[in-house]
C-alpha positions as CSV (number, residue, x, y, z in Angstrom):
1,M,293.2,78.5,-51.5
2,A,293.2,77.0,-55.0
3,V,289.9,76.7,-56.8
4,S,289.3,73.8,-59.1
5,N,288.0,74.2,-62.6
6,L,284.8,72.5,-61.6
7,Q,284.2,75.0,-58.8
8,I,284.8,77.8,-61.2
9,I,282.3,76.3,-63.7
10,E,279.7,75.8,-60.9
11,E,280.1,79.4,-59.8
12,L,279.8,80.7,-63.4
13,C,276.6,78.6,-63.8
14,R,275.2,80.1,-60.6
15,I,276.0,83.6,-61.8
16,C,274.4,82.9,-65.2
17,E,271.3,81.6,-63.5
18,A,271.0,84.7,-61.4
19,Q,271.5,86.9,-64.5
20,N,268.9,84.9,-66.3
21,F,266.4,85.5,-63.5
22,I,267.1,89.3,-63.5
23,I,266.9,89.6,-67.3
24,K,263.6,87.7,-67.4
25,A,262.1,90.0,-64.7
26,Q,263.3,93.1,-66.6
27,A,261.8,91.7,-69.8
28,E,258.5,91.1,-68.1
29,A,258.5,94.7,-66.7
30,L,259.3,96.1,-70.2
31,A,256.5,93.9,-71.8
32,Q,254.0,95.4,-69.3
33,V,254.6,98.8,-70.8
34,G,254.7,97.5,-74.4
35,A,258.4,98.0,-74.8
36,V,260.3,95.9,-77.3
37,V,264.0,95.9,-76.8
38,M,266.8,94.1,-78.6
39,E,264.6,91.3,-80.1
40,E,267.0,90.9,-83.1
41,E,270.0,90.5,-80.7
42,R,268.0,88.0,-78.6
43,A,267.3,85.9,-81.7
44,D,271.0,86.1,-82.8
45,V,272.1,84.9,-79.4
46,G,269.5,82.1,-79.5
47,R,270.8,81.0,-82.9
48,A,274.4,81.0,-81.5
49,L,273.4,78.9,-78.6
50,T,271.5,76.5,-80.8
51,A,274.6,76.2,-83.1
52,L,276.7,75.5,-80.0
53,I,274.5,72.9,-78.3
54,G,272.7,71.5,-81.3
55,H,269.4,71.7,-83.1
56,D,267.8,69.0,-80.9
57,E,267.4,71.5,-78.1
58,A,264.2,73.6,-77.8
59,P,264.5,77.1,-79.3
60,D,264.2,80.1,-77.0
61,E,261.1,82.3,-77.2
62,A,262.7,84.9,-79.4
63,E,263.8,82.3,-81.9
64,A,260.4,80.6,-81.9
65,Q,258.7,83.9,-82.5
66,E,261.1,84.7,-85.4
67,R,260.3,81.3,-87.0
68,A,256.6,81.9,-86.6
69,E,256.9,85.3,-88.4
70,E,258.8,83.8,-91.4
């Protein structure tokens, strides 16, 4: 059975949403024990996303924190 490009994109979006949920839960668990992991990388990815979708979008938490520290 052939799968359309739209179906592939929809499934990729579902997978990304599931990964996002998992990553947020893991970050919350790490925060409870005071762990700070890969904050620079999170900020880099946030900047890459902003560059891709434009500056009119809201920044992610890591990027907002980075701006506040500057």
